[in-house]
C-alpha angles and dihedrals in degrees: 000000000000117000119237113252113241114218115211102212094186092056090046092052092048089055088057091061106096124216089244091056090050091051090051088050092054090049092051091048092053094043093044092050091052093048091044091054091050090050092048089050091052093046094048092047100039109028105023093029095206113200092240088067095040098109093044094048093043091064090052092052091050092050090049090053090052092048091049092051094049097038091237137116123275112280140169133067139249143197133215094257091080115180092004091064127071132081141286112234116200101177142339137196137182128198141181136157091275108028145022141178142180142194132188132190088220089075095064135071120249114260141054124313131182090198123087113267100225129203131165103310092332131083143176104231121221142173136182090271098038106039125183116248120210111189136187111240115234090219123027113247121223115223122207090241088071099258131119118231116208097165135046140181111238114223099200122216105278112139109234098343114155088199093063098047151087107260131199137168118205135185096211141011110301141172116244121202121190131187106212144142132195118268087225116084096220105019129077119225133214116237109200129194113218130194114242089210101062105000093243122143112255102181141342140202135181121250110211122241112269093238095052102056111118120189121338118359113245119213128250112240128216127183109214106205103200146008116284145085120304136178129203119211141158120269133194128207103262116081113244089210091063094053091042089055091048092049093047095049099029095126093050091048090046092049091047090053091050092050093050092045092048093047091048091054092046092049088060093048106036133051118246093255091065092041090061090062090049092051090055093053099042098076091059092046091050091049093054093044093050102039104027114026101030095053090053091051092045091048088062091050093050091051089066094053138068092242119157126191090247093049111123099161138047120341118212120222107230100177114220093349094118092047090049089054090048098052107022107027139042093312092065095074093049092045096055092040092051092045091052092050090048092049091050092050091046093050093053095043091052091048092047092047098048100036097037092043096051094044093051090045090054090049097050094038089069096044127095127251089268089077095062090101090053091051089051091051092052091047097045099081090069090071098045112101113262093228091052092048091047093054091051092049091049087066092043094051098029123246129183088232090061101032123111126217093270099036116111101157139027125247093258094055090046090056091046091051089059086066094046094259121133108214123209125251091261102195098026103054116072091221094059105028095093090047089053091055090048091056088062090044093053092050091053104041108038094069092054092048089047092057093048092049092043093055090048092050091052088058095056109102113246090221089080093057093044092051091047092049090052089053089054100256113155126216095272092051092047089051093048100044102029113020100040097046092047090048091055095102090049091047091050091051093049092044095053096043093044092046093053094043094047093048087055095047111147119132099063092045094045094050099039104038111356088225093306172144083088103317097321094121099023096137119181099264091046089052091049090050093050092047091052105037104023103034092029090226098138095163092052090048088051091051091052089047092053093051091044090051090052091049091052091046094051094044093048093046092048091048093050092047095050094041096049089060093052104034120089114208095187114108 
């Protein structure tokens, strides 16, 4: 009896991988690994701000501050020596036919100073964060003008920082001469002149290494081409703009490296036919990783920092400081108040959606085809933009933001007054503001719930109702014992989706009340928005978002677990 031949599909597929495909795979692996390492470097230095990269990242933040102040792009350059790099400036002068100025380190006391060290037309700038440093030289330095320099001002390695620089403002083209040496014993340093107008480099010269100066020190010369403000600072060999770009787009670079590395590995394991399927799926996966999952992960990171929306420089990691503020300090009262308001809103939206939807569905389920237009009209508000609807309802309910000079009541209260009823100031009084928002909510959601329930009712076999009628069940009993149980899966779907959507309510509240009056409608998402964009407390907003996300996650999971045990999906 002949034995059946066993076909090894994996070996067959491997034979379909061509040598060229394998070479491309190796190339992608190498390229992806390189790009991945660059992305990891940028993420560790920029987002996680590991101490090992502190000096390197600090120079980028300083250069960004300068660029922000001057309205220019990031410029300058750095080296890996950080604060230990830079130059020692002994003296500087500038001259022209109409003006001149000079400054000397000998005129200042040794030590740090946050104040500007001023000379004649020249100054060493300083602030609380970037203090000047006047040092005593171990060995006096002879200058070629015949003087001995025993002190110097250290311009520490800082890219293009105007706060660690020699600054001058001139009225005409001048020649600047500077006596300086590198802070590094055996490495020369560039000393670059930047324009205060646009941050661009105007001229540069090389300060010799301190250990290689023989005889008298000759000055570095700079030709300043036009009137304006300039600052002179040390500069390494690696462009700050490159590292700034890597830090800004680290996650994109990292993701690109991962994609290339993954594709390289798969090209060596899978034939091209299967790779085509992978290439079709990858764009969607990349989209979700970049715009869904990464923001959630980064939100957690931000919640452990002191980040503000206006922060352009370094962010300090403060551990659980924001969470301590949220639960143990002033944020606690607002958190529980906002959570209670959100829960109240959610409860009523869920009730309105489920009860209103099922009642309307029952009504239209017994109407003839002539009522199709009416069903469409009830359903239509779901697809009108929330912001547009909110503006309209501001006029209906009356809001100061929508009122004209002669308006004293909204349309709804005017109609009520025709029947002798005095309506409340819906969006003005704290006691009725949330109810005013819920009126808009009811108008928008009941039509959608009606259509979902109506489609589910159409799927219930009529045999059940006929058998119940034969047994003597009336309409209420049929609804209670047939319709409601068989609508349970639909009810669960609407409950979960409505619960999540109502907990995240924002647009209607933001447009109609802005969280007011006072904090009457300050739902969670509105509070997060105000923390971030009004109070500029991005990190605190992130901490609230993380806790709110966990609350939603727990509530949704608990709801699904309980409901799945009680909902029957059998028709």
